[in-house]
PDB file of N, CA, C and O in Angstrom:
ATOM      1  N   MET A   1     135.405 148.543-171.010  1.00  0.00           N
ATOM      2  CA  MET A   1     134.478 149.612-170.743  1.00  0.00           C
ATOM      3  C   MET A   1     134.544 150.027-169.274  1.00  0.00           C
ATOM      4  O   MET A   1     134.365 151.194-168.926  1.00  0.00           O
ATOM      5  N   ARG A   2     134.808 149.033-168.427  1.00  0.00           N
ATOM      6  CA  ARG A   2     134.956 149.358-167.003  1.00  0.00           C
ATOM      7  C   ARG A   2     136.141 150.287-166.797  1.00  0.00           C
ATOM      8  O   ARG A   2     136.084 151.217-165.992  1.00  0.00           O
ATOM      9  N   SER A   3     137.236 150.022-167.545  1.00  0.00           N
ATOM     10  CA  SER A   3     138.424 150.852-167.383  1.00  0.00           C
ATOM     11  C   SER A   3     138.190 152.282-167.856  1.00  0.00           C
ATOM     12  O   SER A   3     138.934 153.195-167.497  1.00  0.00           O
ATOM     13  N   ALA A   4     137.147 152.465-168.666  1.00  0.00           N
ATOM     14  CA  ALA A   4     136.786 153.813-169.118  1.00  0.00           C
ATOM     15  C   ALA A   4     135.828 154.493-168.151  1.00  0.00           C
ATOM     16  O   ALA A   4     135.410 155.629-168.377  1.00  0.00           O
ATOM     17  N   GLY A   5     135.476 153.786-167.057  1.00  0.00           N
ATOM     18  CA  GLY A   5     134.635 154.382-166.031  1.00  0.00           C
ATOM     19  C   GLY A   5     133.147 154.126-166.163  1.00  0.00           C
ATOM     20  O   GLY A   5     132.357 154.739-165.445  1.00  0.00           O
ATOM     21  N   LEU A   6     132.740 153.239-167.057  1.00  0.00           N
ATOM     22  CA  LEU A   6     131.317 152.957-167.215  1.00  0.00           C
ATOM     23  C   LEU A   6     130.848 151.951-166.174  1.00  0.00           C
ATOM     24  O   LEU A   6     131.577 151.025-165.820  1.00  0.00           O
ATOM     25  N   ASP A   7     129.625 152.139-165.687  1.00  0.00           N
ATOM     26  CA  ASP A   7     129.058 151.163-164.751  1.00  0.00           C
ATOM     27  C   ASP A   7     128.364 150.063-165.546  1.00  0.00           C
ATOM     28  O   ASP A   7     128.217 150.175-166.763  1.00  0.00           O
ATOM     29  N   ASP A   8     127.938 149.003-164.866  1.00  0.00           N
ATOM     30  CA  ASP A   8     127.352 147.848-165.551  1.00  0.00           C
ATOM     31  C   ASP A   8     126.103 148.198-166.338  1.00  0.00           C
ATOM     32  O   ASP A   8     125.885 147.651-167.418  1.00  0.00           O
ATOM     33  N   SER A   9     125.289 149.088-165.826  1.00  0.00           N
ATOM     34  CA  SER A   9     124.076 149.488-166.531  1.00  0.00           C
ATOM     35  C   SER A   9     124.422 150.187-167.845  1.00  0.00           C
ATOM     36  O   SER A   9     123.804 149.917-168.876  1.00  0.00           O
ATOM     37  N   SER A  10     125.396 151.072-167.810  1.00  0.00           N
ATOM     38  CA  SER A  10     125.828 151.772-169.026  1.00  0.00           C
ATOM     39  C   SER A  10     126.462 150.811-170.016  1.00  0.00           C
ATOM     40  O   SER A  10     126.256 150.931-171.224  1.00  0.00           O
ATOM     41  N   ILE A  11     127.233 149.859-169.510  1.00  0.00           N
ATOM     42  CA  ILE A  11     127.856 148.855-170.376  1.00  0.00           C
ATOM     43  C   ILE A  11     126.782 148.022-171.062  1.00  0.00           C
ATOM     44  O   ILE A  11     126.872 147.768-172.263  1.00  0.00           O
ATOM     45  N   ALA A  12     125.772 147.597-170.320  1.00  0.00           N
ATOM     46  CA  ALA A  12     124.686 146.799-170.900  1.00  0.00           C
ATOM     47  C   ALA A  12     123.968 147.575-171.998  1.00  0.00           C
ATOM     48  O   ALA A  12     123.671 147.018-173.055  1.00  0.00           O
ATOM     49  N   ARG A  13     123.687 148.850-171.762  1.00  0.00           N
ATOM     50  CA  ARG A  13     123.015 149.677-172.774  1.00  0.00           C
ATOM     51  C   ARG A  13     123.900 149.841-174.006  1.00  0.00           C
ATOM     52  O   ARG A  13     123.423 149.722-175.134  1.00  0.00           O
ATOM     53  N   ALA A  14     125.183 150.111-173.792  1.00  0.00           N
ATOM     54  CA  ALA A  14     126.111 150.309-174.912  1.00  0.00           C
ATOM     55  C   ALA A  14     126.248 149.038-175.744  1.00  0.00           C
ATOM     56  O   ALA A  14     126.247 149.096-176.974  1.00  0.00           O
ATOM     57  N   LEU A  15     126.365 147.892-175.079  1.00  0.00           N
ATOM     58  CA  LEU A  15     126.500 146.632-175.811  1.00  0.00           C
ATOM     59  C   LEU A  15     125.219 146.284-176.555  1.00  0.00           C
ATOM     60  O   LEU A  15     125.270 145.782-177.678  1.00  0.00           O
ATOM     61  N   GLY A  16     124.084 146.543-175.943  1.00  0.00           N
ATOM     62  CA  GLY A  16     122.808 146.297-176.615  1.00  0.00           C
ATOM     63  C   GLY A  16     122.648 147.167-177.851  1.00  0.00           C
ATOM     64  O   GLY A  16     122.218 146.686-178.898  1.00  0.00           O
ATOM     65  N   ALA A  17     122.990 148.440-177.737  1.00  0.00           N
ATOM     66  CA  ALA A  17     122.906 149.348-178.885  1.00  0.00           C
ATOM     67  C   ALA A  17     123.891 148.941-179.968  1.00  0.00           C
ATOM     68  O   ALA A  17     123.568 148.995-181.155  1.00  0.00           O
ATOM     69  N   THR A  18     125.085 148.536-179.570  1.00  0.00           N
ATOM     70  CA  THR A  18     126.091 148.090-180.535  1.00  0.00           C
ATOM     71  C   THR A  18     125.604 146.858-181.282  1.00  0.00           C
ATOM     72  O   THR A  18     125.745 146.775-182.502  1.00  0.00           O
ATOM     73  N   GLN A  19     125.027 145.893-180.555  1.00  0.00           N
ATOM     74  CA  GLN A  19     124.498 144.684-181.192  1.00  0.00           C
ATOM     75  C   GLN A  19     123.405 145.029-182.191  1.00  0.00           C
ATOM     76  O   GLN A  19     123.361 144.450-183.276  1.00  0.00           O
ATOM     77  N   THR A  20     122.533 145.950-181.850  1.00  0.00           N
ATOM     78  CA  THR A  20     121.462 146.351-182.756  1.00  0.00           C
ATOM     79  C   THR A  20     122.026 146.937-184.042  1.00  0.00           C
ATOM     80  O   THR A  20     121.596 146.563-185.133  1.00  0.00           O
ATOM     81  N   VAL A  21     122.972 147.840-183.926  1.00  0.00           N
ATOM     82  CA  VAL A  21     123.568 148.478-185.103  1.00  0.00           C
ATOM     83  C   VAL A  21     124.320 147.456-185.948  1.00  0.00           C
ATOM     84  O   VAL A  21     124.186 147.440-187.172  1.00  0.00           O
ATOM     85  N   ILE A  22     125.104 146.609-185.303  1.00  0.00           N
ATOM     86  CA  ILE A  22     125.866 145.605-186.043  1.00  0.00           C
ATOM     87  C   ILE A  22     124.938 144.654-186.788  1.00  0.00           C
ATOM     88  O   ILE A  22     125.189 144.324-187.946  1.00  0.00           O
ATOM     89  N   SER A  23     123.881 144.216-186.141  1.00  0.00           N
ATOM     90  CA  SER A  23     122.970 143.268-186.789  1.00  0.00           C
ATOM     91  C   SER A  23     122.246 143.899-187.971  1.00  0.00           C
ATOM     92  O   SER A  23     121.811 143.189-188.877  1.00  0.00           O
ATOM     93  N   MET A  24     122.113 145.207-187.976  1.00  0.00           N
ATOM     94  CA  MET A  24     121.448 145.895-189.075  1.00  0.00           C
ATOM     95  C   MET A  24     122.367 146.069-190.279  1.00  0.00           C
ATOM     96  O   MET A  24     121.896 146.058-191.417  1.00  0.00           O
ATOM     97  N   PHE A  25     123.668 146.229-190.049  1.00  0.00           N
ATOM     98  CA  PHE A  25     124.561 146.642-191.121  1.00  0.00           C
ATOM     99  C   PHE A  25     125.718 145.692-191.421  1.00  0.00           C
ATOM    100  O   PHE A  25     126.457 145.928-192.377  1.00  0.00           O
ATOM    101  N   ALA A  26     125.898 144.647-190.653  1.00  0.00           N
ATOM    102  CA  ALA A  26     127.053 143.779-190.871  1.00  0.00           C
ATOM    103  C   ALA A  26     126.712 142.325-190.582  1.00  0.00           C
ATOM    104  O   ALA A  26     125.795 142.019-189.819  1.00  0.00           O
ATOM    105  N   ARG A  27     127.458 141.459-191.199  1.00  0.00           N
ATOM    106  CA  ARG A  27     127.349 140.031-190.902  1.00  0.00           C
ATOM    107  C   ARG A  27     128.562 139.676-190.045  1.00  0.00           C
ATOM    108  O   ARG A  27     129.688 139.639-190.540  1.00  0.00           O
ATOM    109  N   VAL A  28     128.335 139.422-188.798  1.00  0.00           N
ATOM    110  CA  VAL A  28     129.422 139.176-187.860  1.00  0.00           C
ATOM    111  C   VAL A  28     129.501 137.692-187.539  1.00  0.00           C
ATOM    112  O   VAL A  28     128.492 137.047-187.256  1.00  0.00           O
ATOM    113  N   GLU A  29     130.708 137.167-187.589  1.00  0.00           N
ATOM    114  CA  GLU A  29     130.932 135.791-187.192  1.00  0.00           C
ATOM    115  C   GLU A  29     131.755 135.791-185.920  1.00  0.00           C
ATOM    116  O   GLU A  29     132.757 136.499-185.821  1.00  0.00           O
ATOM    117  N   SER A  30     131.339 135.007-184.958  1.00  0.00           N
ATOM    118  CA  SER A  30     132.066 134.890-183.698  1.00  0.00           C
ATOM    119  C   SER A  30     132.661 133.492-183.626  1.00  0.00           C
ATOM    120  O   SER A  30     131.934 132.520-183.423  1.00  0.00           O
ATOM    121  N   PRO A  31     133.984 133.380-183.789  1.00  0.00           N
ATOM    122  CA  PRO A  31     134.592 132.055-183.741  1.00  0.00           C
ATOM    123  C   PRO A  31     134.459 131.430-182.359  1.00  0.00           C
ATOM    124  O   PRO A  31     134.577 132.110-181.339  1.00  0.00           O
ATOM    125  N   ALA A  32     134.213 130.125-182.344  1.00  0.00           N
ATOM    126  CA  ALA A  32     134.121 129.404-181.072  1.00  0.00           C
ATOM    127  C   ALA A  32     135.518 129.258-180.471  1.00  0.00           C
ATOM    128  O   ALA A  32     136.505 129.110-181.192  1.00  0.00           O
ATOM    129  N   LEU A  33     135.583 129.300-179.172  1.00  0.00           N
ATOM    130  CA  LEU A  33     136.860 129.121-178.470  1.00  0.00           C
ATOM    131  C   LEU A  33     137.196 127.636-178.449  1.00  0.00           C
ATOM    132  O   LEU A  33     136.384 126.814-178.024  1.00  0.00           O
ATOM    133  N   SER A  34     138.400 127.297-178.911  1.00  0.00           N
ATOM    134  CA  SER A  34     138.816 125.892-178.963  1.00  0.00           C
ATOM    135  C   SER A  34     139.958 125.651-177.981  1.00  0.00           C
ATOM    136  O   SER A  34     140.519 126.589-177.414  1.00  0.00           O
ATOM    137  N   LEU A  35     140.285 124.396-177.795  1.00  0.00           N
ATOM    138  CA  LEU A  35     141.428 124.062-176.941  1.00  0.00           C
ATOM    139  C   LEU A  35     142.733 124.597-177.525  1.00  0.00           C
ATOM    140  O   LEU A  35     143.632 124.985-176.779  1.00  0.00           O
ATOM    141  N   SER A  36     142.841 124.621-178.844  1.00  0.00           N
ATOM    142  CA  SER A  36     144.063 125.179-179.444  1.00  0.00           C
ATOM    143  C   SER A  36     144.159 126.678-179.187  1.00  0.00           C
ATOM    144  O   SER A  36     145.260 127.207-179.028  1.00  0.00           O
ATOM    145  N   HIS A  37     143.017 127.372-179.143  1.00  0.00           N
ATOM    146  CA  HIS A  37     143.036 128.794-178.779  1.00  0.00           C
ATOM    147  C   HIS A  37     143.517 128.965-177.334  1.00  0.00           C
ATOM    148  O   HIS A  37     144.329 129.840-177.035  1.00  0.00           O
ATOM    149  N   ALA A  38     142.999 128.111-176.449  1.00  0.00           N
ATOM    150  CA  ALA A  38     143.381 128.195-175.032  1.00  0.00           C
ATOM    151  C   ALA A  38     144.872 127.925-174.860  1.00  0.00           C
ATOM    152  O   ALA A  38     145.534 128.582-174.057  1.00  0.00           O
ATOM    153  N   ALA A  39     145.405 126.955-175.614  1.00  0.00           N
ATOM    154  CA  ALA A  39     146.835 126.657-175.526  1.00  0.00           C
ATOM    155  C   ALA A  39     147.666 127.823-176.038  1.00  0.00           C
ATOM    156  O   ALA A  39     148.662 128.196-175.418  1.00  0.00           O
ATOM    157  N   LEU A  40     147.261 128.405-177.172  1.00  0.00           N
ATOM    158  CA  LEU A  40     147.984 129.566-177.703  1.00  0.00           C
ATOM    159  C   LEU A  40     147.891 130.737-176.738  1.00  0.00           C
ATOM    160  O   LEU A  40     148.868 131.462-176.553  1.00  0.00           O
ATOM    161  N   ALA A  41     146.729 130.934-176.119  1.00  0.00           N
ATOM    162  CA  ALA A  41     146.563 132.012-175.146  1.00  0.00           C
ATOM    163  C   ALA A  41     147.534 131.850-173.981  1.00  0.00           C
ATOM    164  O   ALA A  41     148.114 132.830-173.512  1.00  0.00           O
ATOM    165  N   ALA A  42     147.712 130.615-173.514  1.00  0.00           N
ATOM    166  CA  ALA A  42     148.661 130.361-172.421  1.00  0.00           C
ATOM    167  C   ALA A  42     150.084 130.709-172.849  1.00  0.00           C
ATOM    168  O   ALA A  42     150.851 131.281-172.074  1.00  0.00           O
ATOM    169  N   GLU A  43     150.434 130.356-174.097  1.00  0.00           N
ATOM    170  CA  GLU A  43     151.760 130.708-174.606  1.00  0.00           C
ATOM    171  C   GLU A  43     151.939 132.224-174.672  1.00  0.00           C
ATOM    172  O   GLU A  43     152.999 132.745-174.325  1.00  0.00           O
ATOM    173  N   LEU A  44     150.908 132.919-175.114  1.00  0.00           N
ATOM    174  CA  LEU A  44     150.988 134.378-175.217  1.00  0.00           C
ATOM    175  C   LEU A  44     151.110 135.032-173.844  1.00  0.00           C
ATOM    176  O   LEU A  44     151.832 136.016-173.685  1.00  0.00           O
ATOM    177  N   ARG A  45     150.404 134.486-172.852  1.00  0.00           N
ATOM    178  CA  ARG A  45     150.535 135.024-171.490  1.00  0.00           C
ATOM    179  C   ARG A  45     151.963 134.859-170.991  1.00  0.00           C
ATOM    180  O   ARG A  45     152.539 135.770-170.395  1.00  0.00           O
ATOM    181  N   ASP A  46     152.524 133.680-171.246  1.00  0.00           N
ATOM    182  CA  ASP A  46     153.888 133.407-170.800  1.00  0.00           C
ATOM    183  C   ASP A  46     154.896 134.283-171.533  1.00  0.00           C
ATOM    184  O   ASP A  46     155.791 134.855-170.910  1.00  0.00           O
ATOM    185  N   ARG A  47     154.758 134.389-172.837  1.00  0.00           N
ATOM    186  CA  ARG A  47     155.737 135.118-173.656  1.00  0.00           C
ATOM    187  C   ARG A  47     155.623 136.632-173.533  1.00  0.00           C
ATOM    188  O   ARG A  47     156.637 137.329-173.499  1.00  0.00           O
ATOM    189  N   TYR A  48     154.386 137.150-173.468  1.00  0.00           N
ATOM    190  CA  TYR A  48     154.178 138.598-173.530  1.00  0.00           C
ATOM    191  C   TYR A  48     153.614 139.207-172.259  1.00  0.00           C
ATOM    192  O   TYR A  48     153.444 140.423-172.183  1.00  0.00           O
ATOM    193  N   GLY A  49     153.321 138.384-171.260  1.00  0.00           N
ATOM    194  CA  GLY A  49     152.798 138.912-170.011  1.00  0.00           C
ATOM    195  C   GLY A  49     151.386 139.460-170.120  1.00  0.00           C
ATOM    196  O   GLY A  49     151.003 140.348-169.359  1.00  0.00           O
ATOM    197  N   LEU A  50     150.614 138.940-171.058  1.00  0.00           N
ATOM    198  CA  LEU A  50     149.234 139.405-171.219  1.00  0.00           C
ATOM    199  C   LEU A  50     148.360 138.872-170.092  1.00  0.00           C
ATOM    200  O   LEU A  50     148.678 137.859-169.470  1.00  0.00           O
ATOM    201  N   GLY A  51     147.264 139.563-169.840  1.00  0.00           N
ATOM    202  CA  GLY A  51     146.261 139.068-168.915  1.00  0.00           C
ATOM    203  C   GLY A  51     145.447 137.977-169.585  1.00  0.00           C
ATOM    204  O   GLY A  51     145.589 137.738-170.784  1.00  0.00           O
ATOM    205  N   PHE A  52     144.591 137.312-168.809  1.00  0.00           N
ATOM    206  CA  PHE A  52     143.826 136.186-169.330  1.00  0.00           C
ATOM    207  C   PHE A  52     142.983 136.561-170.546  1.00  0.00           C
ATOM    208  O   PHE A  52     143.126 135.956-171.609  1.00  0.00           O
ATOM    209  N   PHE A  53     142.106 137.555-170.399  1.00  0.00           N
ATOM    210  CA  PHE A  53     141.198 137.891-171.485  1.00  0.00           C
ATOM    211  C   PHE A  53     141.934 138.465-172.692  1.00  0.00           C
ATOM    212  O   PHE A  53     141.586 138.145-173.828  1.00  0.00           O
ATOM    213  N   ASP A  54     142.943 139.305-172.471  1.00  0.00           N
ATOM    214  CA  ASP A  54     143.723 139.821-173.598  1.00  0.00           C
ATOM    215  C   ASP A  54     144.388 138.688-174.358  1.00  0.00           C
ATOM    216  O   ASP A  54     144.444 138.714-175.588  1.00  0.00           O
ATOM    217  N   SER A  55     144.898 137.680-173.629  1.00  0.00           N
ATOM    218  CA  SER A  55     145.563 136.567-174.306  1.00  0.00           C
ATOM    219  C   SER A  55     144.569 135.728-175.114  1.00  0.00           C
ATOM    220  O   SER A  55     144.901 135.261-176.204  1.00  0.00           O
ATOM    221  N   VAL A  56     143.367 135.535-174.596  1.00  0.00           N
ATOM    222  CA  VAL A  56     142.356 134.777-175.336  1.00  0.00           C
ATOM    223  C   VAL A  56     141.947 135.538-176.594  1.00  0.00           C
ATOM    224  O   VAL A  56     141.851 134.950-177.671  1.00  0.00           O
ATOM    225  N   HIS A  57     141.707 136.836-176.464  1.00  0.00           N
ATOM    226  CA  HIS A  57     141.346 137.641-177.637  1.00  0.00           C
ATOM    227  C   HIS A  57     142.442 137.579-178.690  1.00  0.00           C
ATOM    228  O   HIS A  57     142.163 137.399-179.876  1.00  0.00           O
ATOM    229  N   ALA A  58     143.688 137.729-178.256  1.00  0.00           N
ATOM    230  CA  ALA A  58     144.815 137.703-179.190  1.00  0.00           C
ATOM    231  C   ALA A  58     144.944 136.332-179.846  1.00  0.00           C
ATOM    232  O   ALA A  58     145.197 136.248-181.047  1.00  0.00           O
ATOM    233  N   ALA A  59     144.774 135.259-179.078  1.00  0.00           N
ATOM    234  CA  ALA A  59     144.905 133.910-179.627  1.00  0.00           C
ATOM    235  C   ALA A  59     143.854 133.638-180.696  1.00  0.00           C
ATOM    236  O   ALA A  59     144.178 133.104-181.757  1.00  0.00           O
ATOM    237  N   VAL A  60     142.618 133.993-180.437  1.00  0.00           N
ATOM    238  CA  VAL A  60     141.553 133.781-181.415  1.00  0.00           C
ATOM    239  C   VAL A  60     141.821 134.614-182.665  1.00  0.00           C
ATOM    240  O   VAL A  60     141.636 134.132-183.783  1.00  0.00           O
ATOM    241  N   ALA A  61     142.254 135.853-182.484  1.00  0.00           N
ATOM    242  CA  ALA A  61     142.559 136.715-183.631  1.00  0.00           C
ATOM    243  C   ALA A  61     143.719 136.160-184.449  1.00  0.00           C
ATOM    244  O   ALA A  61     143.641 136.108-185.676  1.00  0.00           O
ATOM    245  N   LEU A  62     144.782 135.748-183.789  1.00  0.00           N
ATOM    246  CA  LEU A  62     145.936 135.204-184.514  1.00  0.00           C
ATOM    247  C   LEU A  62     145.574 133.917-185.249  1.00  0.00           C
ATOM    248  O   LEU A  62     145.911 133.759-186.422  1.00  0.00           O
ATOM    249  N   ALA A  63     144.900 133.010-184.579  1.00  0.00           N
ATOM    250  CA  ALA A  63     144.565 131.723-185.190  1.00  0.00           C
ATOM    251  C   ALA A  63     143.643 131.888-186.392  1.00  0.00           C
ATOM    252  O   ALA A  63     143.751 131.148-187.370  1.00  0.00           O
ATOM    253  N   GLY A  64     142.747 132.848-186.319  1.00  0.00           N
ATOM    254  CA  GLY A  64     141.802 133.067-187.410  1.00  0.00           C
ATOM    255  C   GLY A  64     142.233 134.115-188.398  1.00  0.00           C
ATOM    256  O   GLY A  64     141.490 134.456-189.319  1.00  0.00           O
ATOM    257  N   ARG A  65     143.450 134.636-188.210  1.00  0.00           N
ATOM    258  CA  ARG A  65     143.956 135.735-189.061  1.00  0.00           C
ATOM    259  C   ARG A  65     142.941 136.875-189.108  1.00  0.00           C
ATOM    260  O   ARG A  65     142.628 137.425-190.165  1.00  0.00           O
ATOM    261  N   LEU A  66     142.447 137.202-187.927  1.00  0.00           N
ATOM    262  CA  LEU A  66     141.463 138.271-187.781  1.00  0.00           C
ATOM    263  C   LEU A  66     142.146 139.545-187.328  1.00  0.00           C
ATOM    264  O   LEU A  66     143.286 139.518-186.864  1.00  0.00           O
ATOM    265  N   VAL A  67     141.459 140.642-187.460  1.00  0.00           N
ATOM    266  CA  VAL A  67     141.954 141.924-186.971  1.00  0.00           C
ATOM    267  C   VAL A  67     141.391 142.138-185.580  1.00  0.00           C
ATOM    268  O   VAL A  67     140.177 142.094-185.380  1.00  0.00           O
ATOM    269  N   TYR A  68     142.271 142.371-184.622  1.00  0.00           N
ATOM    270  CA  TYR A  68     141.838 142.648-183.256  1.00  0.00           C
ATOM    271  C   TYR A  68     141.663 144.149-183.105  1.00  0.00           C
ATOM    272  O   TYR A  68     142.604 144.914-183.319  1.00  0.00           O
ATOM    273  N   VAL A  69     140.479 144.566-182.741  1.00  0.00           N
ATOM    274  CA  VAL A  69     140.198 145.975-182.542  1.00  0.00           C
ATOM    275  C   VAL A  69     140.064 146.214-181.056  1.00  0.00           C
ATOM    276  O   VAL A  69     139.094 145.789-180.427  1.00  0.00           O
ATOM    277  N   GLY A  70     141.035 146.891-180.507  1.00  0.00           N
ATOM    278  CA  GLY A  70     141.019 147.229-179.094  1.00  0.00           C
ATOM    279  C   GLY A  70     141.269 148.717-178.945  1.00  0.00           C
ATOM    280  O   GLY A  70     141.074 149.490-179.883  1.00  0.00           O
ATOM    281  N   SER A  71     141.693 149.101-177.783  1.00  0.00           N
ATOM    282  CA  SER A  71     141.991 150.508-177.588  1.00  0.00           C
ATOM    283  C   SER A  71     143.361 150.648-176.951  1.00  0.00           C
ATOM    284  O   SER A  71     143.778 149.815-176.147  1.00  0.00           O
ATOM    285  N   GLY A  72     144.042 151.697-177.317  1.00  0.00           N
ATOM    286  CA  GLY A  72     145.303 152.052-176.683  1.00  0.00           C
ATOM    287  C   GLY A  72     146.335 150.951-176.642  1.00  0.00           C
ATOM    288  O   GLY A  72     146.729 150.409-177.675  1.00  0.00           O
ATOM    289  N   ARG A  73     146.773 150.622-175.433  1.00  0.00           N
ATOM    290  CA  ARG A  73     147.855 149.672-175.216  1.00  0.00           C
ATOM    291  C   ARG A  73     147.533 148.300-175.802  1.00  0.00           C
ATOM    292  O   ARG A  73     148.407 147.660-176.386  1.00  0.00           O
ATOM    293  N   GLU A  74     146.288 147.839-175.653  1.00  0.00           N
ATOM    294  CA  GLU A  74     145.927 146.525-176.151  1.00  0.00           C
ATOM    295  C   GLU A  74     146.089 146.440-177.660  1.00  0.00           C
ATOM    296  O   GLU A  74     146.582 145.435-178.172  1.00  0.00           O
ATOM    297  N   ARG A  75     145.680 147.482-178.383  1.00  0.00           N
ATOM    298  CA  ARG A  75     145.798 147.481-179.841  1.00  0.00           C
ATOM    299  C   ARG A  75     147.261 147.477-180.254  1.00  0.00           C
ATOM    300  O   ARG A  75     147.651 146.718-181.141  1.00  0.00           O
ATOM    301  N   GLU A  76     148.071 148.310-179.628  1.00  0.00           N
ATOM    302  CA  GLU A  76     149.497 148.356-179.952  1.00  0.00           C
ATOM    303  C   GLU A  76     150.165 147.018-179.659  1.00  0.00           C
ATOM    304  O   GLU A  76     150.977 146.540-180.450  1.00  0.00           O
ATOM    305  N   GLU A  77     149.827 146.418-178.529  1.00  0.00           N
ATOM    306  CA  GLU A  77     150.412 145.131-178.143  1.00  0.00           C
ATOM    307  C   GLU A  77     149.988 144.036-179.112  1.00  0.00           C
ATOM    308  O   GLU A  77     150.809 143.195-179.479  1.00  0.00           O
ATOM    309  N   SER A  78     148.722 144.026-179.537  1.00  0.00           N
ATOM    310  CA  SER A  78     148.258 142.989-180.456  1.00  0.00           C
ATOM    311  C   SER A  78     148.948 143.113-181.806  1.00  0.00           C
ATOM    312  O   SER A  78     149.235 142.098-182.440  1.00  0.00           O
ATOM    313  N   HIS A  79     149.219 144.327-182.258  1.00  0.00           N
ATOM    314  CA  HIS A  79     149.927 144.521-183.530  1.00  0.00           C
ATOM    315  C   HIS A  79     151.359 144.012-183.413  1.00  0.00           C
ATOM    316  O   HIS A  79     151.871 143.396-184.348  1.00  0.00           O
ATOM    317  N   ARG A  80     152.004 144.258-182.291  1.00  0.00           N
ATOM    318  CA  ARG A  80     153.377 143.789-182.093  1.00  0.00           C
ATOM    319  C   ARG A  80     153.421 142.260-182.075  1.00  0.00           C
ATOM    320  O   ARG A  80     154.293 141.657-182.700  1.00  0.00           O
ATOM    321  N   ILE A  81     152.500 141.645-181.375  1.00  0.00           N
ATOM    322  CA  ILE A  81     152.448 140.185-181.305  1.00  0.00           C
ATOM    323  C   ILE A  81     152.192 139.594-182.691  1.00  0.00           C
ATOM    324  O   ILE A  81     152.827 138.611-183.073  1.00  0.00           O
ATOM    325  N   ALA A  82     151.277 140.181-183.434  1.00  0.00           N
ATOM    326  CA  ALA A  82     150.969 139.678-184.769  1.00  0.00           C
ATOM    327  C   ALA A  82     152.185 139.772-185.691  1.00  0.00           C
ATOM    328  O   ALA A  82     152.437 138.861-186.479  1.00  0.00           O
ATOM    329  N   ARG A  83     152.935 140.863-185.598  1.00  0.00           N
ATOM    330  CA  ARG A  83     154.156 140.999-186.405  1.00  0.00           C
ATOM    331  C   ARG A  83     155.165 139.919-186.045  1.00  0.00           C
ATOM    332  O   ARG A  83     155.774 139.311-186.926  1.00  0.00           O
ATOM    333  N   GLU A  84     155.341 139.682-184.757  1.00  0.00           N
ATOM    334  CA  GLU A  84     156.316 138.676-184.327  1.00  0.00           C
ATOM    335  C   GLU A  84     155.874 137.265-184.665  1.00  0.00           C
ATOM    336  O   GLU A  84     156.704 136.409-184.969  1.00  0.00           O
ATOM    337  N   ALA A  85     154.570 137.014-184.616  1.00  0.00           N
ATOM    338  CA  ALA A  85     154.050 135.669-184.908  1.00  0.00           C
ATOM    339  C   ALA A  85     154.075 135.386-186.407  1.00  0.00           C
ATOM    340  O   ALA A  85     154.092 134.235-186.842  1.00  0.00           O
ATOM    341  N   GLY A  86     154.076 136.451-187.173  1.00  0.00           N
ATOM    342  CA  GLY A  86     154.121 136.450-188.499  1.00  0.00           C
ATOM    343  C   GLY A  86     153.886 135.903-189.689  1.00  0.00           C
ATOM    344  O   GLY A  86     154.220 136.493-190.716  1.00  0.00           O
TER     345      GLY A  86
END
């Protein structure tokens, strides 16, 4: 959200509104970060040159066979990694 030009106050409002809507209409599960996720994230950083947070998101998604929803480059990169990890 920062990369889209939002300030912290706007980000807080957007996340709060998103949480409200999600809690009303969906059952969301947030997987806990494990040491195996951290190890996979390190491998992904080394192999694909991902940043720290992108690698953690990708590792949790891959390990849980989840769909990673990002924007632009991150989404395209996560799809490529998932295809290669296969």
